C-alpha positions in Angstrom: -105.3 -72.5 203.9 -102.6 -74.0 206.1 -101.3 -70.5 206.8 -104.5 -69.7 208.7 -103.2 -71.3 211.9 -99.9 -69.3 212.0 -102.1 -66.2 211.2 -104.1 -66.8 214.4 -100.9 -67.0 216.4 -99.6 -63.8 214.9 -102.9 -62.0 215.6 -102.8 -63.2 219.2 -100.0 -60.8 219.9 -101.5 -57.7 218.2 -103.2 -55.5 220.8 -107.0 -55.5 220.1 -106.9 -51.7 220.3 -105.1 -51.6 217.0 -108.2 -53.1 215.4 -110.4 -50.4 217.0 -108.1 -47.7 215.4 -108.3 -49.2 211.9 -112.0 -50.2 212.1 -113.3 -47.2 210.1 -110.9 -48.0 207.3 -111.8 -51.7 207.3 -115.4 -50.8 207.3 -115.0 -48.5 204.4 -113.0 -51.0 202.4 -115.6 -53.6 203.0 -118.4 -51.3 201.6 -116.3 -50.6 198.5 -115.8 -54.3 197.9 -119.5 -55.0 198.4 -120.4 -52.3 195.8 -117.7 -53.6 193.5 -119.2 -57.0 193.8 -122.6 -55.8 192.6 -121.0 -53.9 189.7 -118.2 -56.1 188.5 -118.9 -59.7 189.7 -120.2 -62.2 187.2 -123.6 -63.6 188.0 -123.5 -67.3 189.1 -126.8 -69.0 189.6 -128.4 -65.5 189.7 -126.2 -64.2 192.5 -123.2 -61.8 192.5 -121.3 -62.7 195.7 -117.6 -63.2 194.7 -114.8 -61.0 193.4 -112.4 -62.9 191.1 -108.8 -62.1 190.6 -107.4 -64.7 188.3 -107.9 -68.1 189.9 -108.5 -66.5 193.3 -112.0 -65.7 194.5 -113.1 -63.9 197.6 -116.5 -63.2 199.1 -116.5 -59.7 200.5 -119.5 -60.3 202.7 -117.3 -62.4 205.0 -114.9 -59.6 205.6 -117.8 -57.2 206.0 -119.1 -59.1 209.0 -115.9 -58.7 210.9 -115.5 -55.1 209.8 -119.0 -54.3 211.1 -118.2 -55.8 214.5 -115.0 -53.8 214.9 -116.7 -50.6 213.7 -119.6 -51.0 216.1 -117.2 -51.7 218.9 -115.2 -48.6 218.1 -118.3 -46.4 217.6 -120.2 -47.4 220.7 -117.1 -47.5 222.9 -116.2 -43.9 221.8 -119.7 -42.4 221.8 -121.2 -44.2 224.8 -120.4 -41.4 227.3 -120.8 -38.6 224.8 -124.0 -39.2 222.9 -127.6 -40.0 224.0 -128.5 -43.7 223.7 -131.1 -43.1 221.1 -128.7 -41.5 218.6 -126.1 -44.3 219.3 -128.8 -46.8 218.5 -129.8 -45.0 215.2 -126.3 -44.6 214.0 -125.4 -48.2 214.9 -128.4 -49.3 213.0 -127.3 -47.2 210.0 -123.8 -48.8 210.1 -125.5 -52.2 210.0 -128.2 -51.6 207.4 -125.8 -50.3 204.7 -123.7 -53.5 204.3 -126.7 -55.7 205.1 -128.7 -54.0 202.3 -125.8 -54.3 199.8 -125.6 -58.0 200.6 -129.3 -58.5 200.3 -129.1 -57.0 196.8 -126.6 -59.7 195.7 -129.0 -61.5 196.6 -127.9 -63.2 199.8 -130.7 -62.6 202.4 -129.3 -65.2 204.8 -126.0 -63.4 205.2 -127.8 -60.1 205.4 -129.9 -61.4 208.4 -126.6 -62.4 210.1 -125.6 -58.7 210.2 -128.9 -57.8 211.8 -128.4 -60.5 214.4 -124.9 -59.3 215.2 -126.3 -55.8 215.6 -129.1 -56.9 218.0 -126.7 -58.8 220.2 -124.1 -56.0 220.3 -126.8 -53.3 221.1 -128.2 -55.6 223.8 -124.9 -56.0 225.7 -123.8 -52.4 225.2 -126.2 -51.2 227.8 -128.6 -49.3 225.5 -131.9 -48.8 227.3 -134.4 -51.6 227.0 -137.2 -49.3 225.9 -135.3 -48.4 222.8 -134.5 -52.0 222.0 -138.1 -53.1 222.4 -139.2 -50.2 220.2 -136.8 -51.2 217.5 -138.0 -54.8 217.9 -141.6 -53.7 217.5 -140.7 -51.8 214.2 -139.1 -55.0 213.0 -142.2 -57.1 213.6 -144.4 -54.5 211.9 -142.1 -54.5 208.9 -142.4 -58.3 208.3 -145.5 -58.0 206.0 -143.7 -55.2 204.0 -140.6 -57.4 203.6 -142.7 -60.4 202.5 -144.6 -58.4 199.9 -141.9 -56.1 198.6 -138.4 -57.3 199.5 -138.4 -61.1 199.4 -137.9 -62.7 196.0 -140.1 -65.6 194.8 -137.4 -68.3 195.5 -136.9 -66.9 199.0 -140.7 -67.1 199.7 -140.7 -70.6 198.3 -137.9 -71.6 200.7 -139.9 -70.4 203.7 -143.1 -72.1 202.5 -141.2 -75.3 201.8 -139.7 -75.2 205.4 -143.3 -75.2 206.7 -144.2 -78.2 204.4 -141.2 -79.9 202.7 -143.6 -82.4 201.1 -145.2 -79.6 199.1 -142.4 -79.9 196.5 -140.3 -83.0 197.3 -138.4 -82.9 194.0 -137.9 -79.2 193.9 -137.6 -76.7 196.8 -138.2 -79.4 199.4 -135.5 -81.7 198.1 -132.7 -80.3 200.2 -134.5 -80.6 203.5 -135.9 -84.0 202.8 -132.6 -85.6 201.8 -130.8 -83.9 204.6 -133.2 -85.2 207.2 -133.0 -88.7 205.7 -129.2 -88.7 205.8 -129.1 -87.6 209.5 -131.8 -90.0 210.5 -130.1 -92.9 208.7 -126.9 -92.3 210.6 -128.6 -93.4 213.9 -126.2 -93.6 216.9 -122.8 -94.3 215.4 -123.3 -93.7 211.7 -122.0 -95.6 208.6 -118.4 -94.6 209.0 -116.1 -92.2 207.2 -117.0 -92.0 203.5 -119.5 -94.9 203.8 -122.7 -93.0 204.0 -125.0 -94.0 201.1 -126.5 -90.6 200.7 -123.0 -89.1 200.4 -121.7 -91.7 198.0 -124.7 -91.5 195.8 -124.6 -87.7 195.8 -128.2 -87.4 197.2 -127.1 -84.8 199.8 -126.9 -81.4 198.0 -124.0 -79.1 198.7 -122.6 -81.7 201.0 -119.1 -80.0 201.3 -120.5 -76.6 202.1 -124.1 -75.8 203.4 -125.1 -79.3 204.2 -121.9 -80.7 205.6 -123.6 -81.3 209.0 -125.9 -83.8 207.2 -122.8 -85.7 206.1 -121.5 -85.7 209.6 -124.8 -87.1 210.9 -124.9 -89.8 208.3 -121.3 -91.0 208.6 -120.7 -90.4 212.3 -124.2 -90.7 213.7 -125.7 -88.9 216.7 -122.5 -89.3 218.7 -120.4 -87.6 216.0 -123.0 -84.8 215.6 -123.1 -84.3 219.3 -119.3 -84.0 219.6 -119.3 -81.3 216.9 -122.0 -79.4 218.9 -120.1 -79.8 222.2 -116.9 -78.5 220.6 -118.8 -75.4 219.4 -120.3 -74.9 222.8 -116.8 -75.0 224.4 -115.6 -72.4 221.8 -118.5 -70.1 222.6 -118.2 -70.3 226.3 -114.5 -69.7 226.2 -115.0 -66.7 223.9 -117.7 -65.3 226.2 -115.4 -65.7 229.2 -112.6 -63.8 227.3 -115.0 -61.0 226.2 -116.5 -60.4 229.6 -113.1 -60.2 231.2 -112.1 -57.3 229.0 -111.9 -54.1 231.0 -113.1 -51.9 228.1 -116.5 -51.8 226.4 -114.8 -51.9 223.0 -113.0 -55.2 223.9 -116.2 -56.7 225.3 -118.2 -55.8 222.1 -115.5 -57.2 219.9 -115.6 -60.5 221.7 -119.4 -60.7 222.0 -119.7 -59.7 218.3 -117.3 -62.4 217.1 -119.1 -65.1 219.2 -122.5 -64.0 218.0 -121.3 -64.2 214.4 -120.1 -67.7 214.8 -123.1 -68.7 217.0 -125.7 -67.6 214.4 -123.9 -69.5 211.7 -123.9 -72.7 213.7 -127.5 -72.3 214.8 -128.8 -71.6 211.3 -126.7 -74.2 209.5 -127.6 -77.0 211.9 -131.2 -75.8 212.1 -131.7 -75.9 208.4 -130.1 -79.4 208.0 -132.5 -80.9 210.5 -135.5 -79.1 209.2 -136.0 -76.6 212.0 -135.2 -73.5 209.8 -135.6 -72.6 206.2 -132.7 -73.4 203.8 -130.2 -70.6 203.5 -126.7 -70.3 202.2 -125.1 -70.2 205.7 -122.0 -72.3 206.2 -120.8 -74.2 209.3 -117.8 -72.4 210.7 -114.4 -74.1 210.4 -116.0 -77.2 208.9 -117.8 -76.2 205.6 -115.5 -75.8 202.6 -114.9 -72.1 201.8 -111.7 -70.1 201.8 -113.3 -66.7 202.5 -115.3 -68.0 205.4 -112.4 -69.9 206.9 -110.0 -67.1 206.6 -112.4 -64.6 208.2 -113.3 -67.0 211.1 -109.6 -67.6 211.8 -108.8 -63.9 211.8 -111.8 -63.4 214.2 -110.4 -66.1 216.5 -107.0 -64.4 216.4 -108.5 -61.1 217.4 -110.7 -62.7 220.1 -107.6 -64.3 221.6 -105.8 -61.0 221.6 -108.4 -59.6 224.0 -106.5 -61.3 226.9 -103.6 -58.9 226.3 -105.9 -56.0 227.1 -107.0 -57.2 230.5 -104.1 -55.7 232.3 
């Protein structure tokens, strides 16, 4: 994926308003790909998440995140002065629920929740009345028992219960959390050194190159290494927020905030699950976890974010 860096540079010089114009098409393509995934994709470990073209594989849900951000930015920016806030909220929710629901059917509940988080952040900063937001939040809270009884699968419920008590099934559902916390704790202040972590070498850390790569960082580079990673992410987020809020159009601001919220929720959930603060989900750590689809989408997002500076004048 060496071409991803030149790609960011190229995207830097494309006016962000171009992405607002093509947003409906990108959104539509992302929905077609998500539906195609459910129909055509082979089931791997009980999930249909990738489209295969020869030796190339792509995860459409990654593209769908960015497509949703651009479409919400276009829709809210265009309708803000024309429609009542309630209808903007309902339509925006509909735009979010469709891809989120398709992804939850794969099943990939963790990524589906990312879409909801992006929607909530965008709605909050778009100036929608707080009473509508609180009303929607109330409906969300009320729907939790319904989701638990009718929407969540058994393994998803097991993950949540294991998060509450990992010792309940130490060799099964609780294994990931226990091994991850052991690895991070064993790293202490400076860690074992690159490729010297015993949990890593003995393959005790599950999915150590993807979902649990932060556990590997904690073991091999210790608290200092983990702290450096978190600080770098904070610098990225603050820089992105600065760019977003300097945009003179609501569309540009929403794009910037949406991209930062997408990256932020990934970092928060990934690190949270590796240290046992959140249930285990298949959420990767941006720019660090192995994954071509995620890296490509994140680099495109950074390129679009950097292009917002060109719209300030």
